[in-house]
N, CA, C and O atoms as CSV, one atom per row, in Angstrom:
chain,resi,resn,atom,element,x,y,z
A,1,UNK,N,N,31.488,-66.901,-18.899
A,1,UNK,CA,C,32.399,-67.966,-19.266
A,1,UNK,C,C,33.814,-67.402,-19.255
A,1,UNK,O,O,34.071,-66.346,-19.833
A,2,UNK,N,N,34.737,-68.111,-18.592
A,2,UNK,CA,C,36.112,-67.646,-18.515
A,2,UNK,C,C,36.819,-67.888,-19.845
A,2,UNK,O,O,36.298,-68.570,-20.728
A,3,UNK,N,N,37.995,-67.325,-19.967
A,3,UNK,CA,C,38.776,-67.484,-21.194
A,3,UNK,C,C,39.114,-68.945,-21.417
A,3,UNK,O,O,39.023,-69.447,-22.537
A,4,UNK,N,N,39.506,-69.633,-20.339
A,4,UNK,CA,C,39.858,-71.051,-20.505
A,4,UNK,C,C,38.633,-71.887,-20.860
A,4,UNK,O,O,38.733,-72.843,-21.628
A,5,UNK,N,N,37.466,-71.523,-20.298
A,5,UNK,CA,C,36.247,-72.247,-20.661
A,5,UNK,C,C,35.913,-72.036,-22.133
A,5,UNK,O,O,35.519,-72.975,-22.826
A,6,UNK,N,N,36.070,-70.807,-22.608
A,6,UNK,CA,C,35.812,-70.520,-24.025
A,6,UNK,C,C,36.788,-71.280,-24.914
A,6,UNK,O,O,36.408,-71.784,-25.971
A,7,UNK,N,N,38.047,-71.361,-24.486
A,7,UNK,CA,C,39.055,-72.089,-25.262
A,7,UNK,C,C,38.697,-73.566,-25.360
A,7,UNK,O,O,38.875,-74.179,-26.412
A,8,UNK,N,N,38.198,-74.137,-24.277
A,8,UNK,CA,C,37.799,-75.553,-24.289
A,8,UNK,C,C,36.660,-75.766,-25.273
A,8,UNK,O,O,36.688,-76.708,-26.065
A,9,UNK,N,N,35.662,-74.896,-25.227
A,9,UNK,CA,C,34.517,-75.027,-26.130
A,9,UNK,C,C,34.977,-74.957,-27.580
A,9,UNK,O,O,34.467,-75.690,-28.427
A,10,UNK,N,N,35.942,-74.077,-27.877
A,10,UNK,CA,C,36.437,-73.941,-29.246
A,10,UNK,C,C,37.183,-75.187,-29.715
A,10,UNK,O,O,37.271,-75.435,-30.918
A,11,UNK,N,N,37.724,-75.976,-28.780
A,11,UNK,CA,C,38.490,-77.160,-29.169
A,11,UNK,C,C,37.608,-78.366,-29.469
A,11,UNK,O,O,38.111,-79.400,-29.908
A,12,UNK,N,N,36.324,-78.253,-29.243
A,12,UNK,CA,C,35.432,-79.372,-29.553
A,12,UNK,C,C,35.454,-79.583,-31.055
A,12,UNK,O,O,35.096,-78.695,-31.828
A,13,UNK,N,N,35.878,-80.767,-31.454
A,13,UNK,CA,C,35.995,-81.054,-32.884
A,13,UNK,C,C,34.719,-81.705,-33.413
A,13,UNK,O,O,33.878,-82.186,-32.654
A,14,UNK,N,N,34.607,-81.703,-34.727
A,14,UNK,CA,C,33.467,-82.369,-35.347
A,14,UNK,C,C,33.497,-83.862,-35.017
A,14,UNK,O,O,32.455,-84.510,-34.913
A,15,UNK,N,N,34.707,-84.392,-34.855
A,15,UNK,CA,C,34.841,-85.808,-34.513
A,15,UNK,C,C,34.167,-86.110,-33.168
A,15,UNK,O,O,33.475,-87.118,-33.032
A,16,UNK,N,N,34.370,-85.235,-32.178
A,16,UNK,CA,C,33.730,-85.438,-30.874
A,16,UNK,C,C,32.217,-85.326,-30.993
A,16,UNK,O,O,31.481,-86.066,-30.340
A,17,UNK,N,N,31.765,-84.417,-31.811
A,17,UNK,CA,C,30.324,-84.239,-31.978
A,17,UNK,C,C,29.698,-85.411,-32.727
A,17,UNK,O,O,28.501,-85.661,-32.583
A,18,UNK,N,N,30.484,-86.132,-33.523
A,18,UNK,CA,C,29.956,-87.290,-34.240
A,18,UNK,C,C,29.513,-88.380,-33.271
A,18,UNK,O,O,28.691,-89.224,-33.626
A,19,UNK,N,N,30.044,-88.372,-32.061
A,19,UNK,CA,C,29.666,-89.368,-31.074
A,19,UNK,C,C,28.273,-89.157,-30.517
A,19,UNK,O,O,27.732,-90.023,-29.830
A,20,UNK,N,N,27.692,-88.003,-30.816
A,20,UNK,CA,C,26.341,-87.724,-30.325
A,20,UNK,C,C,25.332,-88.549,-31.106
A,20,UNK,O,O,25.508,-88.770,-32.304
A,21,UNK,N,N,24.297,-88.998,-30.454
A,21,UNK,CA,C,23.243,-89.716,-31.178
A,21,UNK,C,C,22.625,-88.791,-32.237
A,21,UNK,O,O,22.572,-87.574,-32.060
A,22,UNK,N,N,22.169,-89.382,-33.321
A,22,UNK,CA,C,21.589,-88.581,-34.406
A,22,UNK,C,C,20.299,-87.917,-33.938
A,22,UNK,O,O,19.731,-88.278,-32.907
A,23,UNK,N,N,19.859,-86.959,-34.704
A,23,UNK,CA,C,18.625,-86.253,-34.367
A,23,UNK,C,C,17.428,-87.205,-34.364
A,23,UNK,O,O,16.389,-86.919,-33.770
A,24,UNK,N,N,17.597,-88.332,-35.036
A,24,UNK,CA,C,16.516,-89.321,-35.066
A,24,UNK,C,C,16.421,-90.085,-33.734
A,24,UNK,O,O,15.381,-90.658,-33.408
A,25,UNK,N,N,17.518,-90.080,-32.976
A,25,UNK,CA,C,17.524,-90.778,-31.683
A,25,UNK,C,C,16.617,-90.038,-30.708
A,25,UNK,O,O,16.203,-88.903,-30.944
A,26,UNK,N,N,16.330,-90.705,-29.633
A,26,UNK,CA,C,15.462,-90.114,-28.615
A,26,UNK,C,C,16.094,-88.832,-28.073
A,26,UNK,O,O,17.302,-88.759,-27.848
A,27,UNK,N,N,15.256,-87.844,-27.875
A,27,UNK,CA,C,15.738,-86.550,-27.388
A,27,UNK,C,C,16.456,-86.697,-26.049
A,27,UNK,O,O,17.463,-86.031,-25.807
A,28,UNK,N,N,15.949,-87.556,-25.191
A,28,UNK,CA,C,16.568,-87.753,-23.877
A,28,UNK,C,C,17.977,-88.320,-24.022
A,28,UNK,O,O,18.878,-87.930,-23.279
A,29,UNK,N,N,18.179,-89.233,-24.970
A,29,UNK,CA,C,19.501,-89.819,-25.195
A,29,UNK,C,C,20.483,-88.761,-25.700
A,29,UNK,O,O,21.622,-88.699,-25.236
A,30,UNK,N,N,20.047,-87.933,-26.645
A,30,UNK,CA,C,20.902,-86.839,-27.151
A,30,UNK,C,C,21.233,-85.855,-26.036
A,30,UNK,O,O,22.376,-85.420,-25.898
A,31,UNK,N,N,20.233,-85.512,-25.250
A,31,UNK,CA,C,20.431,-84.542,-24.180
A,31,UNK,C,C,21.421,-85.071,-23.138
A,31,UNK,O,O,22.282,-84.324,-22.672
A,32,UNK,N,N,21.308,-86.338,-22.773
A,32,UNK,CA,C,22.245,-86.929,-21.817
A,32,UNK,C,C,23.669,-86.926,-22.360
A,32,UNK,O,O,24.607,-86.616,-21.626
A,33,UNK,N,N,23.840,-87.262,-23.624
A,33,UNK,CA,C,25.172,-87.274,-24.237
A,33,UNK,C,C,25.755,-85.853,-24.271
A,33,UNK,O,O,26.943,-85.669,-24.005
A,34,UNK,N,N,24.942,-84.867,-24.589
A,34,UNK,CA,C,25.393,-83.478,-24.624
A,34,UNK,C,C,25.753,-83.003,-23.222
A,34,UNK,O,O,26.747,-82.299,-23.045
A,35,UNK,N,N,24.955,-83.380,-22.220
A,35,UNK,CA,C,25.266,-83.012,-20.836
A,35,UNK,C,C,26.593,-83.613,-20.390
A,35,UNK,O,O,27.394,-82.945,-19.736
A,36,UNK,N,N,26.825,-84.883,-20.746
A,36,UNK,CA,C,28.080,-85.539,-20.385
A,36,UNK,C,C,29.268,-84.816,-21.009
A,36,UNK,O,O,30.278,-84.584,-20.345
A,37,UNK,N,N,29.144,-84.462,-22.283
A,37,UNK,CA,C,30.216,-83.747,-22.973
A,37,UNK,C,C,30.440,-82.373,-22.343
A,37,UNK,O,O,31.581,-81.963,-22.132
A,38,UNK,N,N,29.361,-81.669,-22.045
A,38,UNK,CA,C,29.472,-80.338,-21.431
A,38,UNK,C,C,30.107,-80.427,-20.048
A,38,UNK,O,O,30.933,-79.586,-19.694
A,39,UNK,N,N,29.734,-81.429,-19.269
A,39,UNK,CA,C,30.314,-81.605,-17.937
A,39,UNK,C,C,31.810,-81.862,-18.029
A,39,UNK,O,O,32.592,-81.292,-17.268
A,40,UNK,N,N,32.205,-82.718,-18.957
A,40,UNK,CA,C,33.627,-83.015,-19.135
A,40,UNK,C,C,34.387,-81.759,-19.549
A,40,UNK,O,O,35.496,-81.516,-19.074
A,41,UNK,N,N,33.798,-80.974,-20.420
A,41,UNK,CA,C,34.451,-79.740,-20.868
A,41,UNK,C,C,34.564,-78.722,-19.736
A,41,UNK,O,O,35.592,-78.056,-19.612
A,42,UNK,N,N,33.541,-78.591,-18.919
A,42,UNK,CA,C,33.583,-77.641,-17.811
A,42,UNK,C,C,34.594,-78.085,-16.753
A,42,UNK,O,O,35.285,-77.249,-16.171
A,43,UNK,N,N,34.686,-79.384,-16.503
A,43,UNK,CA,C,35.686,-79.895,-15.567
A,43,UNK,C,C,37.089,-79.587,-16.070
A,43,UNK,O,O,37.957,-79.191,-15.291
A,44,UNK,N,N,37.312,-79.766,-17.362
A,44,UNK,CA,C,38.615,-79.452,-17.949
A,44,UNK,C,C,38.916,-77.959,-17.838
A,44,UNK,O,O,40.053,-77.573,-17.569
A,45,UNK,N,N,37.902,-77.122,-18.044
A,45,UNK,CA,C,38.097,-75.672,-17.928
A,45,UNK,C,C,38.463,-75.279,-16.493
A,45,UNK,O,O,39.330,-74.429,-16.289
A,46,UNK,N,N,37.812,-75.889,-15.502
A,46,UNK,CA,C,38.142,-75.612,-14.094
A,46,UNK,C,C,39.584,-76.006,-13.802
A,46,UNK,O,O,40.311,-75.288,-13.116
A,47,UNK,N,N,39.982,-77.151,-14.331
A,47,UNK,CA,C,41.344,-77.618,-14.121
A,47,UNK,C,C,42.347,-76.649,-14.744
A,47,UNK,O,O,43.384,-76.354,-14.150
A,48,UNK,N,N,42.037,-76.159,-15.936
A,48,UNK,CA,C,42.922,-75.191,-16.596
A,48,UNK,C,C,42.976,-73.879,-15.825
A,48,UNK,O,O,44.041,-73.270,-15.721
A,49,UNK,N,N,41.854,-73.436,-15.288
A,49,UNK,CA,C,41.835,-72.220,-14.470
A,49,UNK,C,C,42.736,-72.399,-13.256
A,49,UNK,O,O,43.498,-71.500,-12.901
A,50,UNK,N,N,42.646,-73.573,-12.618
A,50,UNK,CA,C,43.463,-73.859,-11.441
A,50,UNK,C,C,44.950,-73.857,-11.815
A,50,UNK,O,O,45.766,-73.254,-11.117
A,51,UNK,N,N,45.299,-74.531,-12.913
A,51,UNK,CA,C,46.688,-74.578,-13.360
A,51,UNK,C,C,47.197,-73.192,-13.722
A,51,UNK,O,O,48.355,-72.870,-13.455
A,52,UNK,N,N,46.353,-72.372,-14.324
A,52,UNK,CA,C,46.732,-71.007,-14.675
A,52,UNK,C,C,47.025,-70.200,-13.416
A,52,UNK,O,O,47.986,-69.431,-13.385
A,53,UNK,N,N,46.217,-70.365,-12.388
A,53,UNK,CA,C,46.441,-69.672,-11.125
A,53,UNK,C,C,47.760,-70.068,-10.491
A,53,UNK,O,O,48.483,-69.224,-9.962
A,54,UNK,N,N,48.074,-71.365,-10.544
A,54,UNK,CA,C,49.346,-71.832,-10.003
A,54,UNK,C,C,50.513,-71.257,-10.796
A,54,UNK,O,O,51.538,-70.889,-10.222
A,55,UNK,N,N,50.358,-71.182,-12.108
A,55,UNK,CA,C,51.422,-70.615,-12.945
A,55,UNK,C,C,51.622,-69.134,-12.642
A,55,UNK,O,O,52.756,-68.655,-12.604
A,56,UNK,N,N,50.524,-68.406,-12.424
A,56,UNK,CA,C,50.632,-66.982,-12.081
A,56,UNK,C,C,51.363,-66.798,-10.756
A,56,UNK,O,O,52.207,-65.911,-10.630
A,57,UNK,N,N,51.047,-67.626,-9.776
A,57,UNK,CA,C,51.712,-67.545,-8.472
A,57,UNK,C,C,53.193,-67.835,-8.617
A,57,UNK,O,O,54.029,-67.135,-8.045
A,58,UNK,N,N,53.514,-68.855,-9.375
A,58,UNK,CA,C,54.908,-69.225,-9.588
A,58,UNK,C,C,55.652,-68.102,-10.310
A,58,UNK,O,O,56.797,-67.797,-9.975
A,59,UNK,N,N,55.001,-67.486,-11.301
A,59,UNK,CA,C,55.632,-66.389,-12.045
A,59,UNK,C,C,55.889,-65.192,-11.135
A,59,UNK,O,O,56.922,-64.535,-11.258
A,60,UNK,N,N,54.969,-64.906,-10.233
A,60,UNK,CA,C,55.150,-63.795,-9.291
A,60,UNK,C,C,56.383,-64.030,-8.432
A,60,UNK,O,O,57.179,-63.118,-8.208
A,61,UNK,N,N,56.532,-65.243,-7.961
A,61,UNK,CA,C,57.687,-65.582,-7.122
A,61,UNK,C,C,58.968,-65.550,-7.947
A,61,UNK,O,O,59.975,-65.000,-7.504
A,62,UNK,N,N,58.938,-66.132,-9.137
A,62,UNK,CA,C,60.128,-66.191,-9.988
A,62,UNK,C,C,60.599,-64.804,-10.417
A,62,UNK,O,O,61.797,-64.586,-10.597
A,63,UNK,N,N,59.664,-63.863,-10.584
A,63,UNK,CA,C,60.018,-62.523,-11.051
A,63,UNK,C,C,60.350,-61.558,-9.921
A,63,UNK,O,O,60.627,-60.385,-10.172
A,64,UNK,N,N,60.327,-62.026,-8.707
A,64,UNK,CA,C,60.635,-61.171,-7.564
A,64,UNK,C,C,62.122,-60.814,-7.561
A,64,UNK,O,O,62.986,-61.688,-7.633
A,65,UNK,N,N,62.399,-59.519,-7.477
A,65,UNK,CA,C,63.788,-59.069,-7.398
A,65,UNK,C,C,63.843,-57.790,-6.575
A,65,UNK,O,O,62.817,-57.324,-6.079
A,66,UNK,N,N,65.029,-57.223,-6.429
A,66,UNK,CA,C,65.200,-56.042,-5.582
A,66,UNK,C,C,64.447,-54.825,-6.103
A,66,UNK,O,O,64.095,-53.939,-5.324
A,67,UNK,N,N,64.194,-54.768,-7.403
A,67,UNK,CA,C,63.509,-53.609,-7.979
A,67,UNK,C,C,61.995,-53.770,-7.987
A,67,UNK,O,O,61.264,-52.790,-8.123
A,68,UNK,N,N,61.529,-54.995,-7.842
A,68,UNK,CA,C,60.080,-55.215,-7.872
A,68,UNK,C,C,59.460,-54.892,-6.525
A,68,UNK,O,O,60.136,-54.863,-5.497
A,69,UNK,N,N,58.181,-54.654,-6.558
A,69,UNK,CA,C,57.436,-54.354,-5.332
A,69,UNK,C,C,56.278,-55.337,-5.250
A,69,UNK,O,O,55.554,-55.543,-6.224
A,70,UNK,N,N,56.114,-55.922,-4.116
A,70,UNK,CA,C,55.104,-56.947,-3.933
A,70,UNK,C,C,54.320,-56.652,-2.673
A,70,UNK,O,O,54.896,-56.300,-1.643
A,71,UNK,N,N,53.000,-56.795,-2.752
A,71,UNK,CA,C,52.167,-56.661,-1.560
A,71,UNK,C,C,52.009,-58.057,-0.968
A,71,UNK,O,O,51.156,-58.832,-1.400
A,72,UNK,N,N,52.834,-58.365,0.018
A,72,UNK,CA,C,52.884,-59.697,0.618
A,72,UNK,C,C,51.510,-60.167,1.078
A,72,UNK,O,O,51.105,-61.288,0.773
A,73,UNK,N,N,50.797,-59.327,1.803
A,73,UNK,CA,C,49.513,-59.736,2.362
A,73,UNK,C,C,48.465,-59.969,1.281
A,73,UNK,O,O,47.621,-60.855,1.420
A,74,UNK,N,N,48.509,-59.188,0.209
A,74,UNK,CA,C,47.584,-59.401,-0.904
A,74,UNK,C,C,47.889,-60.718,-1.617
A,74,UNK,O,O,46.971,-61.442,-2.001
A,75,UNK,N,N,49.159,-61.027,-1.793
A,75,UNK,CA,C,49.539,-62.289,-2.429
A,75,UNK,C,C,49.113,-63.482,-1.574
A,75,UNK,O,O,48.624,-64.480,-2.103
A,76,UNK,N,N,49.295,-63.384,-0.266
A,76,UNK,CA,C,48.873,-64.462,0.633
A,76,UNK,C,C,47.356,-64.611,0.575
A,76,UNK,O,O,46.846,-65.731,0.530
A,77,UNK,N,N,46.632,-63.492,0.575
A,77,UNK,CA,C,45.173,-63.523,0.497
A,77,UNK,C,C,44.722,-64.225,-0.791
A,77,UNK,O,O,43.859,-65.102,-0.759
A,78,UNK,N,N,45.317,-63.828,-1.925
A,78,UNK,CA,C,44.958,-64.436,-3.214
A,78,UNK,C,C,45.208,-65.941,-3.198
A,78,UNK,O,O,44.390,-66.722,-3.685
A,79,UNK,N,N,46.341,-66.338,-2.635
A,79,UNK,CA,C,46.682,-67.751,-2.586
A,79,UNK,C,C,45.707,-68.513,-1.691
A,79,UNK,O,O,45.249,-69.597,-2.055
A,80,UNK,N,N,45.388,-67.956,-0.527
A,80,UNK,CA,C,44.436,-68.614,0.370
A,80,UNK,C,C,43.056,-68.744,-0.286
A,80,UNK,O,O,42.415,-69.790,-0.190
A,81,UNK,N,N,42.612,-67.692,-0.941
A,81,UNK,CA,C,41.308,-67.743,-1.622
A,81,UNK,C,C,41.321,-68.848,-2.670
A,81,UNK,O,O,40.366,-69.616,-2.781
A,82,UNK,N,N,42.407,-68.927,-3.438
A,82,UNK,CA,C,42.504,-69.956,-4.479
A,82,UNK,C,C,42.495,-71.358,-3.852
A,82,UNK,O,O,41.807,-72.251,-4.347
A,83,UNK,N,N,43.245,-71.550,-2.780
A,83,UNK,CA,C,43.277,-72.855,-2.105
A,83,UNK,C,C,41.910,-73.240,-1.542
A,83,UNK,O,O,41.446,-74.364,-1.732
A,84,UNK,N,N,41.283,-72.316,-0.863
A,84,UNK,CA,C,39.982,-72.596,-0.248
A,84,UNK,C,C,38.931,-72.879,-1.320
A,84,UNK,O,O,38.135,-73.809,-1.188
A,85,UNK,N,N,38.935,-72.079,-2.369
A,85,UNK,CA,C,37.975,-72.275,-3.458
A,85,UNK,C,C,38.157,-73.644,-4.097
A,85,UNK,O,O,37.187,-74.348,-4.376
A,86,UNK,N,N,39.406,-74.007,-4.324
A,86,UNK,CA,C,39.683,-75.313,-4.930
A,86,UNK,C,C,39.262,-76.454,-4.008
A,86,UNK,O,O,38.672,-77.434,-4.464
A,87,UNK,N,N,39.559,-76.336,-2.720
A,87,UNK,CA,C,39.166,-77.369,-1.758
A,87,UNK,C,C,37.650,-77.522,-1.723
A,87,UNK,O,O,37.138,-78.639,-1.651
A,88,UNK,N,N,36.932,-76.400,-1.774
A,88,UNK,CA,C,35.470,-76.457,-1.789
A,88,UNK,C,C,34.947,-77.097,-3.074
A,88,UNK,O,O,33.952,-77.821,-3.047
A,89,UNK,N,N,35.616,-76.833,-4.199
A,89,UNK,CA,C,35.221,-77.465,-5.458
A,89,UNK,C,C,35.401,-78.977,-5.369
A,89,UNK,O,O,34.514,-79.743,-5.744
A,90,UNK,N,N,36.557,-79.391,-4.870
A,90,UNK,CA,C,36.868,-80.818,-4.780
A,90,UNK,C,C,35.888,-81.548,-3.866
A,90,UNK,O,O,35.503,-82.684,-4.142
A,91,UNK,N,N,35.488,-80.895,-2.780
A,91,UNK,CA,C,34.609,-81.540,-1.796
A,91,UNK,C,C,33.128,-81.256,-2.041
A,91,UNK,O,O,32.286,-81.584,-1.206
A,92,UNK,N,N,32.815,-80.655,-3.168
A,92,UNK,CA,C,31.417,-80.374,-3.483
A,92,UNK,C,C,30.784,-79.372,-2.538
A,92,UNK,O,O,29.576,-79.407,-2.305
A,93,UNK,N,N,31.603,-78.473,-1.990
A,93,UNK,CA,C,31.090,-77.440,-1.103
A,93,UNK,C,C,31.018,-77.856,0.367
A,93,UNK,O,O,30.589,-77.066,1.209
A,94,UNK,N,N,31.426,-79.071,0.683
A,94,UNK,CA,C,31.385,-79.562,2.065
A,94,UNK,C,C,32.536,-78.924,2.842
A,94,UNK,O,O,33.701,-79.267,2.637
A,95,UNK,N,N,32.197,-77.989,3.736
A,95,UNK,CA,C,33.218,-77.233,4.450
A,95,UNK,C,C,34.011,-78.093,5.433
A,95,UNK,O,O,35.207,-77.861,5.610
A,96,UNK,N,N,33.395,-79.056,6.063
A,96,UNK,CA,C,34.112,-79.921,7.008
A,96,UNK,C,C,35.178,-80.733,6.276
A,96,UNK,O,O,36.309,-80.847,6.747
A,97,UNK,N,N,34.817,-81.295,5.126
A,97,UNK,CA,C,35.779,-82.062,4.335
A,97,UNK,C,C,36.859,-81.169,3.760
A,97,UNK,O,O,38.025,-81.561,3.710
A,98,UNK,N,N,36.487,-79.968,3.323
A,98,UNK,CA,C,37.473,-79.015,2.790
A,98,UNK,C,C,38.466,-78.615,3.879
A,98,UNK,O,O,39.664,-78.497,3.621
A,99,UNK,N,N,37.967,-78.409,5.087
A,99,UNK,CA,C,38.850,-78.057,6.210
A,99,UNK,C,C,39.849,-79.175,6.471
A,99,UNK,O,O,41.035,-78.916,6.674
A,100,UNK,N,N,39.373,-80.422,6.468
A,100,UNK,CA,C,40.283,-81.562,6.673
A,100,UNK,C,C,41.316,-81.630,5.557
A,100,UNK,O,O,42.494,-81.879,5.811
A,101,UNK,N,N,40.878,-81.409,4.328
A,101,UNK,CA,C,41.777,-81.436,3.177
A,101,UNK,C,C,42.882,-80.391,3.315
A,101,UNK,O,O,44.027,-80.641,2.940
A,102,UNK,N,N,42.541,-79.235,3.849
A,102,UNK,CA,C,43.504,-78.144,4.002
A,102,UNK,C,C,44.263,-78.192,5.324
A,102,UNK,O,O,45.184,-77.404,5.540
A,103,UNK,N,N,43.888,-79.098,6.194
A,103,UNK,CA,C,44.551,-79.188,7.491
A,103,UNK,C,C,44.156,-78.059,8.428
A,103,UNK,O,O,44.944,-77.636,9.274
A,104,UNK,N,N,42.932,-77.577,8.273
A,104,UNK,CA,C,42.403,-76.493,9.107
A,104,UNK,C,C,41.255,-77.009,9.961
A,104,UNK,O,O,40.653,-78.038,9.656
A,105,UNK,N,N,40.964,-76.293,11.021
A,105,UNK,CA,C,39.748,-76.555,11.766
A,105,UNK,C,C,38.566,-75.976,11.002
A,105,UNK,O,O,38.732,-75.036,10.224
A,106,UNK,N,N,37.396,-76.518,11.212
A,106,UNK,CA,C,36.223,-76.015,10.487
A,106,UNK,C,C,35.917,-74.568,10.854
A,106,UNK,O,O,35.459,-73.801,10.007
A,107,UNK,N,N,36.159,-74.193,12.085
A,107,UNK,CA,C,35.915,-72.811,12.511
A,107,UNK,C,C,36.856,-71.853,11.789
A,107,UNK,O,O,36.442,-70.777,11.356
A,108,UNK,N,N,38.120,-72.245,11.659
A,108,UNK,CA,C,39.098,-71.418,10.955
A,108,UNK,C,C,38.712,-71.267,9.492
A,108,UNK,O,O,38.746,-70.166,8.942
A,109,UNK,N,N,38.344,-72.382,8.865
A,109,UNK,CA,C,37.945,-72.315,7.462
A,109,UNK,C,C,36.716,-71.433,7.302
A,109,UNK,O,O,36.668,-70.601,6.396
A,110,UNK,N,N,35.729,-71.602,8.163
A,110,UNK,CA,C,34.514,-70.796,8.075
A,110,UNK,C,C,34.832,-69.315,8.243
A,110,UNK,O,O,34.270,-68.476,7.540
A,111,UNK,N,N,35.736,-68.988,9.175
A,111,UNK,CA,C,36.154,-67.600,9.381
A,111,UNK,C,C,36.788,-67.042,8.104
A,111,UNK,O,O,36.477,-65.923,7.695
A,112,UNK,N,N,37.672,-67.817,7.477
A,112,UNK,CA,C,38.350,-67.345,6.267
A,112,UNK,C,C,37.363,-67.191,5.114
A,112,UNK,O,O,37.473,-66.243,4.336
A,113,UNK,N,N,36.407,-68.100,4.991
A,113,UNK,CA,C,35.393,-68.007,3.933
A,113,UNK,C,C,34.621,-66.700,4.086
A,113,UNK,O,O,34.366,-66.008,3.100
A,114,UNK,N,N,34.248,-66.361,5.320
A,114,UNK,CA,C,33.511,-65.121,5.567
A,114,UNK,C,C,34.404,-63.903,5.368
A,114,UNK,O,O,33.989,-62.926,4.745
A,115,UNK,N,N,35.628,-63.955,5.893
A,115,UNK,CA,C,36.543,-62.817,5.797
A,115,UNK,C,C,36.896,-62.498,4.348
A,115,UNK,O,O,36.984,-61.330,3.969
A,116,UNK,N,N,37.098,-63.529,3.545
A,116,UNK,CA,C,37.465,-63.339,2.125
A,116,UNK,C,C,36.230,-63.255,1.230
A,116,UNK,O,O,36.345,-63.053,0.021
A,117,UNK,N,N,35.048,-63.410,1.831
A,117,UNK,CA,C,33.777,-63.355,1.083
A,117,UNK,C,C,33.781,-64.347,-0.086
A,117,UNK,O,O,33.462,-64.001,-1.224
A,118,UNK,N,N,34.152,-65.587,0.234
A,118,UNK,CA,C,34.190,-66.651,-0.774
A,118,UNK,C,C,32.785,-67.224,-0.923
A,118,UNK,O,O,32.155,-67.613,0.060
A,119,UNK,N,N,32.311,-67.269,-2.138
A,119,UNK,CA,C,30.981,-67.827,-2.406
A,119,UNK,C,C,31.029,-69.332,-2.226
A,119,UNK,O,O,31.930,-69.999,-2.734
A,120,UNK,N,N,30.063,-69.859,-1.506
A,120,UNK,CA,C,29.960,-71.298,-1.309
A,120,UNK,C,C,28.674,-71.804,-1.927
A,120,UNK,O,O,27.714,-71.054,-2.100
A,121,UNK,N,N,28.666,-73.079,-2.257
A,121,UNK,CA,C,27.469,-73.675,-2.872
A,121,UNK,C,C,26.423,-74.008,-1.832
A,121,UNK,O,O,25.245,-74.154,-2.161
A,122,UNK,N,N,26.830,-74.130,-0.592
A,122,UNK,CA,C,25.862,-74.508,0.452
A,122,UNK,C,C,25.347,-73.284,1.175
A,122,UNK,O,O,24.526,-73.404,2.084
């Protein structure tokens, strides 16, 4: 679990948990409600991870000066990995749709996925 995912879990209030069916309710109903809450929390954590990555990239650019040293190719690689990973998340792992979203050909996207060793769901 990432730091942002842990932070989301910690923010679950007793008020949110009150919305769960009581223990007297059917187990399937409680389980579905808990799954819905967990899914919403995990989606929020992914969004926070994405926003954190964008903030880190922006900070790297903002802090660039004559005394700093930057590995241009490593920064580009990190950014491409983040973009490709996010596109795959949005498209549910569908590489053709992710390629269209990024304005790439499917062959180019597939090459980058292999070159960067990006884990895919498919």
